C-alpha positions as CSV (number, residue, x, y, z in Angstrom):
1,X,102.9,90.1,39.8
2,X,102.4,87.9,36.5
3,X,99.1,88.7,34.4
4,X,97.4,85.5,33.0
5,X,94.4,85.6,29.8
6,X,92.3,83.3,30.4
7,X,91.4,81.2,27.6
8,X,88.0,79.2,28.6
9,X,87.3,76.3,25.9
10,X,83.4,75.2,24.8
11,X,82.4,73.5,22.0
12,X,85.8,74.2,20.3
13,X,85.5,78.0,20.7
14,X,86.7,80.6,23.3
15,X,83.7,81.8,25.5
16,X,83.1,84.1,28.6
17,X,80.5,82.9,30.4
18,X,78.9,84.6,33.8
19,X,79.2,83.4,37.2
20,X,80.4,80.1,35.4
21,X,76.7,79.1,34.6
22,X,76.2,77.3,30.9
23,X,73.8,79.4,28.7
24,X,75.8,82.7,29.4
25,X,78.0,82.8,27.1
26,X,78.9,87.3,26.5
27,X,82.1,86.5,24.5
28,X,81.7,83.9,21.7
29,X,85.3,83.5,19.1
30,X,86.8,81.0,16.7
31,X,90.3,80.0,16.7
32,X,90.9,79.8,20.4
33,X,94.3,78.4,19.8
34,X,94.8,81.9,17.5
35,X,92.7,83.6,20.7
36,X,95.7,82.2,22.8
37,X,98.8,83.4,20.4
38,X,97.3,86.4,20.5
39,X,97.8,87.6,23.8
40,X,101.1,85.6,24.2
41,X,102.2,88.2,21.2
42,X,100.8,91.0,23.2
43,X,103.0,90.4,26.5
44,X,101.5,87.3,27.9
45,X,103.9,85.0,30.0
46,X,101.3,82.3,30.9
47,X,98.1,81.2,29.6
48,X,95.2,80.2,31.6
49,X,93.1,77.5,30.0
50,X,89.3,76.1,31.5
51,X,88.0,72.9,29.1
52,X,84.5,74.1,29.9
53,X,83.1,71.0,28.3
54,X,85.1,68.8,30.7
55,X,84.2,70.6,33.5
56,X,80.2,69.8,32.7
57,X,80.9,66.5,31.7
58,X,79.8,67.0,27.7
59,X,83.2,66.5,26.3
60,X,86.7,67.9,26.1
61,X,89.1,70.1,24.2
62,X,92.3,68.2,24.5
63,X,92.7,68.7,20.5
64,X,92.2,72.2,20.7
65,X,94.6,72.3,23.8
66,X,97.9,70.8,22.1
67,X,97.4,73.4,19.4
68,X,97.7,75.8,22.0
69,X,100.6,74.4,23.7
70,X,101.7,74.1,20.3
71,X,100.9,77.8,19.2
72,X,102.1,79.5,22.2
73,X,105.4,78.4,23.6
74,X,104.2,79.7,27.4
75,X,103.5,77.3,30.2
76,X,100.1,77.0,30.5
77,X,98.3,75.9,33.7
78,X,94.7,74.5,33.1
79,X,91.8,72.7,34.3
80,X,88.4,71.9,34.1
81,X,87.2,68.3,33.9
82,X,89.8,66.4,36.0
83,X,88.1,64.2,37.8
84,X,90.2,61.5,38.4
85,X,94.7,60.8,38.9
86,X,94.6,59.8,35.0
87,X,92.7,62.7,33.7
88,X,95.4,64.6,35.9
89,X,98.1,62.1,34.4
90,X,97.1,63.0,30.9
91,X,97.0,66.6,30.9
92,X,100.7,66.5,32.4
93,X,102.0,63.8,30.0
94,X,100.4,66.0,27.5
95,X,102.7,69.0,27.9
96,X,100.5,71.3,30.3
97,X,102.7,73.2,32.6
98,X,100.2,73.1,35.8
99,X,97.0,71.4,36.2
100,X,94.9,72.9,38.4
101,X,92.9,70.6,40.2
102,X,89.6,71.1,42.0
103,X,86.4,69.0,43.5
104,X,88.8,65.9,43.0
105,X,91.5,67.8,45.3
106,X,88.8,68.0,47.7
107,X,87.5,64.8,47.7
108,X,91.0,63.2,47.5
109,X,93.6,65.4,49.2
110,X,95.7,62.3,48.8
111,X,96.2,62.5,45.0
112,X,97.8,66.1,45.4
113,X,100.2,64.4,47.6
114,X,101.2,61.4,45.2
115,X,101.1,63.5,42.2
116,X,103.5,66.1,43.7
117,X,105.6,63.5,44.0
118,X,105.5,62.1,40.5
119,X,105.5,65.3,38.7
120,X,106.8,67.8,41.3
121,X,104.7,70.4,43.1
122,X,105.3,73.5,40.7
123,X,103.3,71.1,38.3
124,X,100.4,70.7,40.7
125,X,97.4,73.6,41.7
126,X,94.9,73.1,43.7
127,X,91.7,75.7,43.1
128,X,89.5,76.7,45.8
129,X,86.5,78.6,44.7
130,X,85.2,80.6,48.0
131,X,81.2,81.5,48.0
132,X,80.5,83.3,51.4
133,X,84.1,82.5,52.8
134,X,83.3,79.0,52.1
135,X,84.9,76.9,50.0
136,X,82.6,75.5,47.1
137,X,82.8,72.2,45.0
138,X,80.9,70.8,42.1
139,X,80.6,74.0,39.5
140,X,79.9,76.2,42.7
141,X,77.2,74.2,43.9
142,X,78.0,72.2,47.1
143,X,79.1,74.1,49.9
144,X,82.0,73.0,51.8
145,X,82.4,73.1,56.1
146,X,86.0,74.9,55.2
147,X,87.2,78.2,54.5
148,X,89.7,78.5,51.6
149,X,92.6,79.3,54.0
150,X,91.7,75.8,56.1
151,X,91.6,74.3,52.7
152,X,94.9,75.8,51.4
153,X,97.0,75.5,54.2
154,X,95.9,71.4,54.1
155,X,96.7,71.4,50.4
156,X,100.8,73.6,51.3
157,X,101.1,70.5,53.3
158,X,100.6,67.9,50.8
159,X,102.8,69.5,47.8
160,X,100.7,71.8,46.2
161,X,102.6,74.0,44.4
162,X,100.1,76.7,44.1
163,X,96.6,77.4,44.9
164,X,94.1,79.2,42.6
165,X,91.8,81.1,44.7
166,X,88.3,82.3,42.6
167,X,86.2,84.4,44.5
168,X,82.6,83.4,43.2
169,X,80.7,86.1,44.9
170,X,82.6,88.5,42.3
171,X,83.5,86.1,39.6
172,X,82.2,87.5,36.2
173,X,79.8,90.5,37.3
174,X,82.4,93.0,36.4
175,X,81.9,94.8,39.7
176,X,85.3,94.9,41.3
177,X,87.1,92.7,43.8
178,X,87.1,91.9,47.6
179,X,90.6,92.2,48.7
180,X,90.2,90.8,52.0
181,X,90.1,87.0,51.1
182,X,92.8,86.7,48.8
183,X,94.9,89.3,51.3
184,X,94.5,86.4,54.5
185,X,95.4,83.9,52.1
186,X,99.1,85.6,51.2
187,X,99.9,86.6,54.8
188,X,99.6,83.0,55.2
189,X,100.8,80.8,53.1
190,X,104.3,80.7,51.6
191,X,103.2,79.1,47.8
192,X,102.4,81.4,45.1
193,X,98.4,82.6,45.4
194,X,96.7,83.1,41.6
195,X,94.2,85.4,41.8
196,X,90.9,85.1,39.8
197,X,87.6,86.9,40.0
198,X,85.7,90.0,39.4
199,X,89.0,92.7,38.0
200,X,87.8,94.9,36.1
201,X,90.0,97.5,36.0
202,X,93.7,98.8,36.5
203,X,92.7,100.0,39.6
204,X,91.8,96.5,40.9
205,X,95.5,95.1,39.2
206,X,97.1,98.3,41.2
207,X,95.9,97.2,44.4
208,X,96.9,93.2,43.8
209,X,100.2,94.1,43.0
210,X,100.3,96.2,46.3
211,X,99.5,93.1,48.4
212,X,102.2,91.3,46.6
213,X,99.6,89.0,44.9
214,X,101.7,86.0,42.5
215,X,99.8,85.5,39.3
216,X,96.5,87.0,38.4
217,X,93.8,85.7,36.1
218,X,92.3,87.8,33.9
219,X,88.7,86.9,31.3
220,X,85.7,88.9,30.6
221,X,87.6,92.8,31.7
222,X,90.2,91.8,28.5
223,X,87.6,90.4,26.3
224,X,84.9,93.0,26.7
225,X,87.6,95.5,26.2
226,X,87.3,97.4,29.8
227,X,91.5,96.8,30.1
228,X,94.2,96.2,27.7
229,X,96.2,93.9,28.0
230,X,99.2,96.4,27.3
231,X,97.9,98.8,30.0
232,X,98.7,95.6,32.5
233,X,101.9,94.9,31.8
234,X,103.2,97.6,33.6
235,X,102.3,95.3,37.3
236,X,103.7,92.5,35.3
237,X,107.4,91.4,36.5
C-alpha cells in the first residue's frame, strides 16, 4: 500500500476543506510547494494534488503545480477542473504523472479511452465520488443512477489505469471509514484502487492495508496532527 499525502490548492495556498465546501477551510498554509516537498522528505513516494480553484471554476494553480513537480521529484496525481480533453492533455504534457478525471469521465466515457490510447492507461485515473452508494458529480451536488462498482467496471473496460474512490459520506469529517464500498471495488476490479475519505487513525490504515488496498490518500488527519506521516510508513510498501 502506498500512502499519498493530499495537497489541495486554493488561492495559491494549501488548504483543507470540510466535505469539499468552499468557505470551510480549517487549514490554510502558504507556500504549497514547500508543503509538498516536506511530505516527500518525510518519505512520501507520491503526491495527490487537487486544484480547488479549477474545480470551482474560479481560476487555476498550474504555475504552483509546476513548482511542486520541479521540487518534489516524485509522481504527482492531479485533479480539479479537468472539463475537456485539452485540459487533461495540458496537465499530462506539463509533467503530471496521472490525471484524475471525474465529472468529465461520467459525461464522456469515450474520452478515457482516447486519453489511455494516447498517453497510456497508467496515466489516466477516474475519480468516483460516492454518496449513499451512488456516484455523484459536479462537486458532489448531482446524483447519477449508478453505483461506484458499476461505473468502475465501465471505466476499467475503457482503459482507465486506476480508480480514485472517495466516500463522500465520511470525507473530511474525521470520524473514520466505511469499509464496505471499497471492499466491493477491490474484490471486483483488476486495476488499482486509490481510497480517500474519512481516514482518522492508524487503525483505519491497518484495515485498508489488510484489504490490500493499493493506494490511500490522506488529507485532514495529517494536517491536523491526528496522524504522523512517519507512522504511516509501517503500512507502505
